[in-house]
N, C-alpha and C positions, 0 to 999 in steps of 0.2 A: 910240854911234856904231859902225856896222859897220866891220869891219877892211878895209883896202885890201890886196888881194893883188897881188903884183908877181912878176916873174921871180925875184927874190931870195928871196922867202919862200913861193912857191906850193907847192913840193914838201913843205916842212916843215909848213906850215899846212893844206894841203888833202890832198895825196896820202898823207902819213904820219899824219894825224889819226886818233885812236882813236874819235872821235865822227863822226857824219854831218856833212857840210858842204854848205851852200847857197851857191852862187857866183852872184852877180848880175853879168852882163856888161852894161855900161852906157857911156854917153858923156854929157858935159856938155850937148851940143846936142840930146839926145833927149828929147822931151816926155814920152812914156810912162815913160821911165826916171826922170825927175824926179818923176812922179806916184807911183811905187811906192817911191821912196827912203825916205820915212818908215816904210813898212811893213817894209822891210829892217832899218832901225834898231830898230824895235819887236821884230822877231823875234830880233835879236841879243840884246836884253835878256831877252826871254821864255824863250829857250832856253839862256841862259848855263849852262855846265857840262854841258849835255846834247847840244848841237850847236854847230857853228861856223858863223857867218853872216858873209859878206863880199862884197866887190865887186872886179871887175876892170874898169878903164877901158880900153875897146877901142882908144882912140886912143894911149895911152901904153904899153900892154902887148899890142902886136899879135902877138907870138910866142905868147902863151897863147891868144889869140882864134883864131889860125890853127890851132894844135894841136887845138882842139876844134871847128873848123869853124863858128865863129860868123859867120853872115851877116846875121842880123836881131837888133836889140836892142829892148827888153830880152830877153835869153835867160837863163833860170835853170837852172843845172845842179845836180843833187843827187848828191853823191859819198858812197860808203860803201866803206871799206877801199881807198881809192885809185882806185876805179872809178866811172864815171858810171852811176848806176842809174835816173835819171829826168831829164826835161827838160821845161821849159815855155817856150814862145816867146810874147812879148807880155806885157801887163799881167796881173796875177793878183790875186785877192782875198787878204786876210790869211788867211782861213779855208782856202782852197785850199792855201796854202803851209804853214800849220800842220799840216794833215792829212798832206801829203806828208812833212814832217819827222817828225811823230809816228810815221808808219809805218816809219821807218828807225831809230828809237831802240830 
């Protein structure tokens, strides 16, 4: 199960991570978000120890969403060394996401 990022753990888990991080900005009511949720969980397992994979609920963590200008969901941000290095808006295939993560490792 992918980690839930909140204002309490975002800096430590995402910005200070030694590994690349994939953050899925989602909401319970978002159909495409629910469609890709199993992929996010699979990637979390597939990349254990090599990358961090987690989610930000835009409804409960609006500060993080605002900071990164999230206006459409799902939005997937890829972080490396605390910086956003890639972005994907909308549903994506597992292969697309694997390729982006592998390019950051």
